N, C-alpha and C positions, 0 to 999 in steps of 0.2 A: 924609360928608366926601368932598370931591372931591379927586382926586389933584393937580389944578392948584392947589388952594389950599394944599397942603403945600409948604414950601420944599424945594428940591432936595437940600440936605444932609441932611434928615431922611428922605428917601425911602429905602426899602430898595432895594438894587440889584436889577435884574432879572437873573435867571440864565437862561441859555439852555442847555438840555440837548440834546445831540446823541446820537441813538441810532444806533449802527452796526448795520447789517444783518449778522447772522451767517449765513454760508452753511449750507445744509442739511447734516446730518452725513454723508451719503453713505458712501463707502468706509471711512472710519475707524470709523463705527458698525457697519458690517457685520463688520469684523475683530474688534472688541471683542465683539460678540454671538456670533460664531462661537467665539471663545476661551472665553466664559462657558458656552456650551452644551457644548463638547467637554471642558471641565475635569472634570466628573464622570465622563465616559466614560474618562478616563485610568486609572481603577482597573480594569485588566484582570484576568482570572482569575489570571494569574501574580502580580500585586501582591497580590491577595486571599490567595492561598496563602502568600505570604511573610509577610503579616501574621498569618495564622492558624497558621503553622508547617507542618512536614512531617508526613506520615503514614507510619508504619512498620507494616506488617501482613504476615501470612503464616500458615503452618500449622505445627503441630508434628506430625511424622509418625514412625512406627516404621520399622524396616528394610524393611518390605513396603509402604511408602507408605500405611499406614492411619492415620487421625487418632488421636491419643492424648488422650482426654478427661481432665480433671483434672490435666494437667501444668501446671507453673508456668513462665512466661517472665519472665526478669530482664533489664531494660534499664538499663544504667549510663551516666550522663553522664560522659564522660572528663574534662571540665573540673572539675565540681563533685563528682564521685563519688557523686552522688545516684542511688539505685536505685528504679526503678518495677517493680512486678510485675503480672502478669496471669494469672489462673487460666483455663485453657482450658475451653471448653464441649464439648458432644458433637461438634461439627463440627470441632474441632481448630484453629480460627482464633484469632488474637490481633490486637489493634489498639492502637497507641500514637499517638493524634492530637496535633496541636499541638506538635510537637517543634521546638526551636530549631535553628539551623544550627551545631551543634557536633558533635564526634565522639561516637559511641555504640558500646557493645558490647552484644550481645544473645545470650542462650543460654537453653535450656530444661532443666528437670529433671523427672524422673518416677521415683518409687520408688527413689531413690538413683542413678539413671542420668542422665547429663548429655550434652547435645548439644555439638557443637563451638561455640566462641564465634565469632560473626560480627561484623564491623565495619561501621559506617555512617559514611562520611567527611563532614566539614563541606563538602568541595569537591564532593560529589555534590549537584547542584542540582535533582534531580528532586523534585517536590512529593510524590510517593508512591513509597515504596521497599518492594518485596515480597521477603521472605526466608523460605524454608522452613527449619525446624530439625528435623534428624533425630536421633532417640534410638534407640540400639541397646538394646532392652529384654531381650535374652537374656543 
């Protein structure tokens, strides 16, 4: 069938499509790519520590600064009053990792003797807090 043999009113209208040339991405793409690459780098060690919580650690020592094995360290969350305990090994060290940013009280006991109670403030933003606990065993 020839187009000239079809009457004009039955012919489908011819559509003309115009394509606009899109300019190359250039500076905008560079900024977007830079943002996408730098976004994972935003998780600095400080952010990781905040997500994982603080670390409270130290030693339990006697009056002569010798480690006291088998002492028990008590850590009390001042908000919830939950208590965590840690039994000291031969080296006298204790560790409480993953602590939330709230106030804590910590003390140690050994054979009926108790250390002074120390506080860790929620406003202390150090990721690691070191506290020695001294017990007078005499």
